[in-house]
C-alpha positions as CSV (number, residue, x, y, z in Angstrom):
1,M,25.1,311.2,100.4
2,S,28.9,311.1,100.8
3,R,28.8,307.3,101.4
4,L,26.8,306.5,98.3
5,R,28.8,304.7,95.6
6,G,27.8,303.8,92.1
7,Q,29.0,300.9,90.1
8,G,28.7,300.3,86.4
9,Y,29.4,297.2,84.4
10,D,29.7,296.4,80.7
11,G,28.4,292.9,81.3
12,A,31.5,291.2,80.1
13,S,32.1,289.3,83.4
14,N,28.5,288.2,83.5
15,M,28.7,287.0,80.0
16,R,31.8,285.0,80.7
17,V,29.8,283.2,83.4
18,L,27.0,282.4,81.0
19,V,29.4,281.2,78.4
20,A,31.1,279.0,81.1
21,V,27.7,277.5,82.0
22,A,26.9,276.9,78.3
23,K,30.3,275.2,77.8
24,G,29.5,273.1,80.9
25,N,26.4,271.7,79.3
26,E,27.4,269.4,76.4
27,N,24.3,269.9,74.3
28,I,24.4,273.7,74.5
29,A,28.1,273.8,73.9
30,T,27.7,271.6,70.9
31,F,24.9,273.7,69.5
32,F,26.9,277.0,69.8
33,T,30.1,275.3,68.6
34,T,28.3,274.1,65.5
35,A,26.8,277.5,64.8
36,S,30.3,279.1,65.2
37,S,31.8,276.4,62.9
38,V,29.3,277.2,60.2
39,V,30.2,280.8,60.3
40,N,34.0,280.0,60.3
41,I,33.8,277.4,57.5
42,I,31.9,279.8,55.1
43,G,33.7,282.9,56.2
44,A,37.2,281.4,55.9
45,S,37.2,281.6,52.1
46,C,36.4,284.4,49.7
47,K,35.2,281.8,47.3
48,R,32.7,280.5,49.9
49,C,31.6,284.0,50.9
50,D,31.0,284.8,47.2
51,A,29.0,281.5,46.9
52,L,26.9,282.5,49.9
53,R,26.3,286.0,48.4
54,Q,25.2,284.3,45.1
55,Q,22.9,281.9,46.8
56,Q,21.4,284.7,48.9
57,Q,20.7,286.7,45.7
58,K,19.1,283.6,44.1
59,H,17.0,283.1,47.2
60,I,15.8,286.7,47.2
61,M,15.1,286.7,43.5
62,K,13.0,283.5,43.8
63,A,11.1,285.0,46.8
64,L,10.4,288.2,44.8
65,E,9.2,286.1,41.8
66,I,6.5,284.3,43.9
67,D,5.7,287.6,45.8
68,D,6.9,286.0,49.1
69,L,9.1,288.9,50.2
70,E,8.1,292.3,51.4
71,T,9.8,295.2,49.5
72,R,10.3,298.8,50.4
73,Q,13.2,301.1,51.1
74,G,15.7,299.7,53.6
75,L,14.5,296.1,53.4
76,N,16.4,293.1,52.0
77,Q,19.8,294.6,52.5
78,E,22.8,292.3,52.0
79,I,23.6,290.7,55.3
80,T,26.6,288.6,56.4
81,L,27.1,285.8,58.9
82,K,27.9,287.3,62.3
83,R,30.7,285.8,64.3
84,P,30.1,285.1,68.0
85,C,32.2,286.5,70.8
86,D,32.6,284.8,74.2
87,T,32.2,288.1,76.2
88,R,29.1,289.2,74.4
89,W,26.2,286.9,74.8
90,N,24.2,289.0,72.4
91,S,26.7,288.2,69.6
92,H,25.7,284.5,69.9
93,Y,22.1,285.6,69.4
94,D,23.1,287.7,66.4
95,T,25.0,284.7,65.0
96,L,21.9,282.5,65.3
97,L,19.7,285.3,63.7
98,S,22.0,285.6,60.7
99,I,22.1,281.9,60.1
100,N,18.3,281.7,60.5
101,T,17.8,284.6,58.1
102,M,20.1,283.1,55.5
103,F,19.3,279.5,56.3
104,H,18.6,278.2,52.7
105,P,21.6,279.9,51.2
106,V,23.8,278.7,54.0
107,V,22.6,275.1,53.5
108,K,23.3,275.4,49.7
109,V,26.8,276.6,50.3
110,L,27.5,273.8,52.9
111,E,26.2,271.3,50.4
112,W,28.5,272.8,47.7
113,I,31.4,272.5,50.1
114,V,30.7,268.9,50.9
115,D,30.4,268.1,47.1
116,D,33.6,270.0,46.5
117,V,35.4,268.0,49.2
118,N,34.0,264.7,47.9
119,Q,35.2,265.6,44.4
120,D,38.7,266.3,45.7
121,N,38.7,263.0,47.6
122,L,37.5,261.2,44.5
123,G,40.3,262.8,42.5
124,E,42.9,261.7,45.0
125,Q,41.5,258.1,45.0
126,I,41.7,258.0,41.2
127,G,45.2,259.5,41.2
128,Y,44.7,263.1,40.0
């Protein structure tokens, strides 16, 4: 018994290996980089976060109107986009889940951002 040793890991070093493998594969790296960029683009601005919250509320209200959303205590809480962390593979999964859960509102906000950028570029071209 005196020679027995125990080891415990938090998994961070294992996760770094998985992230390194994912970064080594161009398709996987592009996928996770894109997901992370979506979270960063929307989360970088209070205006964009508010727009996401508004779109999410509209989406929920529409789903409630057509009786396409289960309701009871604890369901349909406000959620946010989760940021990934390189040492926690589960955080990448949480990021994908949050984007998936809020997919339509996220798309609407990204479309709004593109339209806003296009309007700014148009204004610069016209001389505003």
